[in-house]
C-alpha positions in Angstrom: 0.0 0.0 0.0 1.6 3.3 -1.0 2.0 6.2 1.3 -1.3 8.2 1.5 -1.4 11.8 0.4 -4.3 12.7 2.8 -4.5 12.8 6.5 -5.7 9.9 8.7 -8.8 11.9 9.6 -9.6 12.5 5.9 -9.0 8.8 5.1 -11.5 7.9 7.8 -14.1 10.4 6.5 -13.7 9.0 3.0 -14.1 5.4 4.1 -17.2 6.2 6.1 -18.7 8.1 3.1 -17.9 5.2 0.8 -19.4 2.6 3.2 -22.6 4.7 3.5 -22.9 5.1 -0.3 -22.4 1.3 -0.7 -25.1 0.5 1.9 -27.5 2.8 0.1 -26.7 1.3 -3.3 -27.2 -2.3 -1.9 -30.6 -1.5 -0.5 -31.6 -0.2 -3.9 -30.8 -3.6 -5.5 -33.8 -5.2 -7.2 -34.5 -8.8 -8.0 -34.4 -8.9 -11.8 -37.2 -11.5 -11.9 -39.7 -9.9 -9.4 -38.5 -6.3 -9.3 -38.5 -6.4 -5.5 -35.8 -4.9 -3.3 -34.1 -6.7 -0.4 -34.7 -4.9 3.0 -32.0 -7.0 4.8 -28.7 -5.2 4.2 -26.6 -8.3 4.7 -28.5 -10.2 2.0 -28.7 -7.2 -0.3 -24.9 -6.9 -0.2 -24.4 -10.5 -1.2 -26.9 -10.3 -4.0 -25.6 -7.0 -5.5 -22.0 -8.2 -5.5 -22.8 -11.7 -6.9 -24.9 -10.1 -9.6 -22.1 -7.6 -10.5 -19.4 -10.3 -10.7 -21.6 -13.0 -12.4 -19.8 -14.7 -15.3 -21.7 -16.8 -17.9 -21.2 -20.5 -17.3 -19.6 -19.9 -13.9 -21.3 -21.0 -10.6 -21.5 -18.2 -8.1 -21.7 -20.5 -5.2 -18.1 -19.9 -4.0 -18.4 -16.1 -4.3 -21.6 -16.2 -2.3 -20.0 -18.1 0.5 -16.8 -15.9 0.4 -18.9 -12.8 0.9 -21.0 -14.4 3.7 -17.8 -15.5 5.5 -16.4 -12.0 5.3 -19.6 -10.6 6.8 -19.4 -13.2 9.6 -15.8 -12.1 10.3 -16.8 -8.5 10.4 -19.6 -9.3 13.0 -17.1 -11.1 15.2 -15.2 -7.8 15.7 -11.6 -6.8 15.8 -9.2 -9.8 15.7 -6.0 -7.8 16.0 -3.8 -7.9 19.0 -5.1 -5.5 21.7 -3.0 -2.5 22.7 -2.5 -1.8 26.4 -0.8 1.5 26.6 1.7 3.1 29.0 2.9 6.6 28.7 6.3 7.8 30.0 9.1 5.6 31.4 9.1 1.9 31.6 10.5 -0.3 34.3 14.3 -0.6 34.5 14.2 -4.4 34.4 12.2 -4.3 31.2 14.6 -1.7 29.8 17.6 -4.0 30.4 15.9 -6.9 28.7 14.9 -4.8 25.7 18.6 -4.0 25.2 19.1 -7.7 24.2 17.1 -7.1 21.0 18.3 -6.1 17.5 17.0 -6.1 13.9 16.8 -9.5 12.3 18.9 -9.2 9.2 16.4 -11.4 7.3 14.5 -9.5 6.0 16.1 -6.6 7.8 13.5 -4.0 6.9 10.2 -2.6 8.1 7.0 -3.6 6.3 3.4 -2.5 6.5 1.1 -5.4 7.7 -2.2 -5.2 5.8 -3.8 -7.5 8.4 -2.8 -5.7 11.6 -2.6 -2.3 9.9 0.8 -1.4 11.5 4.5 -1.2 10.7 6.4 -4.3 11.7 10.1 -5.3 12.1 11.4 -8.8 12.9 13.8 -9.0 15.9 16.5 -11.3 17.3 17.8 -11.8 20.8 21.5 -10.8 20.8 22.3 -12.9 23.9 20.8 -16.2 22.6 21.1 -15.3 18.8 17.6 -16.6 18.0 14.5 -15.2 16.4 12.3 -13.8 19.1 9.4 -12.1 17.5 8.8 -8.6 16.2 8.1 -5.0 17.1 5.2 -3.1 15.7 4.7 0.7 15.4 0.9 1.1 15.5 -1.0 4.2 14.3 -3.6 5.3 16.9 -6.5 7.7 17.2 -7.4 8.8 20.7 -5.2 6.0 22.1 -7.0 3.2 20.2 -6.3 1.4 16.9 -8.1 2.8 13.8 -11.5 1.2 13.2 -10.8 1.2 9.4 -7.9 0.2 7.2 -6.0 3.5 7.4 -2.3 3.9 6.7 -1.4 7.4 8.0 1.2 9.7 6.7 4.6 9.6 8.5 3.6 12.9 10.1 0.7 11.4 11.9 1.1 12.4 15.6 0.0 9.3 17.6 1.6 5.9 17.6 2.2 2.9 19.9 5.4 0.8 20.1 4.4 -2.8 20.8 6.8 -5.7 21.2 5.3 -9.1 20.2 7.9 -11.5 21.6 8.4 -14.9 22.9 8.0 -14.9 26.7 11.1 -17.0 26.9 13.0 -13.8 25.9 11.4 -11.2 28.2 9.9 -13.5 30.8 6.7 -11.3 30.8 4.5 -9.2 28.5 5.7 -5.7 27.5 2.9 -3.1 27.4 2.6 -0.9 24.3 4.4 2.5 24.7 2.5 5.6 23.6 4.4 8.1 21.5 2.9 11.5 20.8 4.9 12.4 17.7 5.6 11.5 14.1 6.4 8.0 12.9 10.1 8.9 12.8 9.9 10.1 16.4 8.4 6.8 17.4 11.2 4.9 15.6 13.8 7.0 17.4 12.1 6.1 20.7 12.3 2.5 19.7 16.0 2.8 18.8 16.7 4.2 22.2 14.8 1.4 23.9 16.7 -1.5 22.3 20.0 0.2 22.0 20.4 -0.6 18.2 19.4 1.6 15.3 16.6 0.1 13.3 16.3 0.5 9.5 14.7 3.6 8.1 11.0 3.2 7.4 10.2 3.7 3.7 7.2 2.9 1.5 
């Protein structure tokens, strides 16, 4: 996903407008045989998408169930890892353990995770020389993850640093660290925490 040219707030506004427009369109769908509309939004969405992507000689059964499964997943709610924030300094014992970490040279770069909607970097434990998990820099709004798939500009001013590590490395969970600043400021905070410079974040 390329870097966005609009702010996170504008992305959110556009997504909400698009969603509302699609709901209104789905509810205007009419059965081509009876001319009737479908008042159930869930059913209307399935029918309008299946009609639009219908291919002569191709059974729409798989598409119907794919859309239904996606709707079920949406109803189950957010499946991403929760973010429990702390602001300010972290415990000295935790600081010492984080100093064991450094960037895993394979792949040795940050990437945007389209499932978690965050920047992620694989890490190794310098003491044991083993893969130990990853660190994520997560964009936030009012100290919560974005509700929609939004990739903010680097200048966005609210992020969380979250370590997702084997408990054999740290011995306990590390809370997410709130950073009120740009993405690059969040990266600098991370670099100071682990004691090694991480790669630059690029699109």
